[in-house]
C-alpha positions in Angstrom: -5.1 -1.8 -2.6 -6.5 1.6 -1.8 -9.8 0.7 -3.5 -9.8 -2.6 -1.6 -9.4 -1.1 1.8 -11.9 1.7 1.0 -14.6 -0.8 0.1 -14.4 -4.5 0.7 -14.5 -6.6 -2.4 -13.0 -3.8 -4.5 -13.0 -4.5 -8.2 -9.7 -5.4 -9.9 -8.0 -6.5 -6.7 -9.3 -9.8 -5.3 -7.1 -9.8 -2.2 -8.7 -9.7 1.2 -7.8 -7.0 3.7 -5.8 -9.6 5.6 -3.8 -10.5 2.4 -3.0 -6.9 1.7 -2.0 -6.3 5.3 0.3 -9.3 5.2 1.9 -8.2 1.9 2.6 -4.9 3.5 3.9 -6.4 6.8 1.1 -4.8 8.8 -1.8 -6.1 10.8 -5.2 -5.9 9.2 -6.4 -3.8 12.1 -3.6 -1.3 11.7 -4.2 -1.2 7.9 -7.8 -0.3 8.5 -6.7 2.5 10.9 -5.0 4.1 7.8 -8.3 4.2 5.9 -9.7 7.6 5.1 -12.6 9.2 3.2 -10.8 9.3 -0.1 -8.4 6.8 -1.8 -5.8 9.6 -2.2 -5.8 10.3 1.6 -5.7 6.6 2.3 -2.6 6.2 0.1 -1.0 9.3 1.7 -1.7 7.8 5.2 0.0 4.6 4.1 3.0 6.5 2.6 3.3 8.5 5.8 3.4 5.3 7.8 6.3 3.9 5.8 8.1 7.2 5.5 7.3 9.2 8.7 8.6 12.6 9.0 10.3 15.1 6.8 13.8 13.5 6.9 12.5 10.1 5.7 10.8 11.7 2.7 13.8 13.8 1.9 16.0 10.7 2.0 13.7 8.9 -0.3 14.2 11.7 -2.8 11.6 10.6 -5.3 8.8 8.1 -5.7 11.1 6.6 -8.4 13.2 5.3 -5.5 10.4 3.4 -3.8 11.4 0.1 -5.4 15.0 0.4 -4.3 14.0 1.5 -0.8 11.2 -1.0 -0.2 11.1 -3.7 -3.0 7.5 -4.7 -4.0 5.8 -1.9 -1.9 4.5 0.0 -4.9 3.3 -3.1 -6.7 1.5 -4.2 -3.5 -0.1 -0.8 -3.0 -1.3 -0.7 -6.7 -2.5 -4.3 -6.6 -0.1 -5.4 -9.3 1.7 -7.8 -6.9 -1.2 -10.3 -7.1 -1.4 -10.2 -10.9 2.4 -10.5 -11.4 2.6 -13.4 -9.0 -0.3 -15.2 -10.6 0.8 -14.7 -14.2 4.4 -16.0 -13.7 
């Protein structure tokens, strides 16, 4: 996903910006507003959107808890959602 929103038509993730935004529950325009110069900063911006503020991050505890907190979010961000869905 990060590669996709950094450069349209990113390799390995055939989803459009609109599909990714829909999978994340965001508008495509808002998703594009999270775009930054590096994929790492883009991912951090997205993470900060879903877990704003210090308390939200402390309550998350660890990235290992992402799946329990927001099921499917990590797979969507990494682009695995599409491949899992198609291969089932």
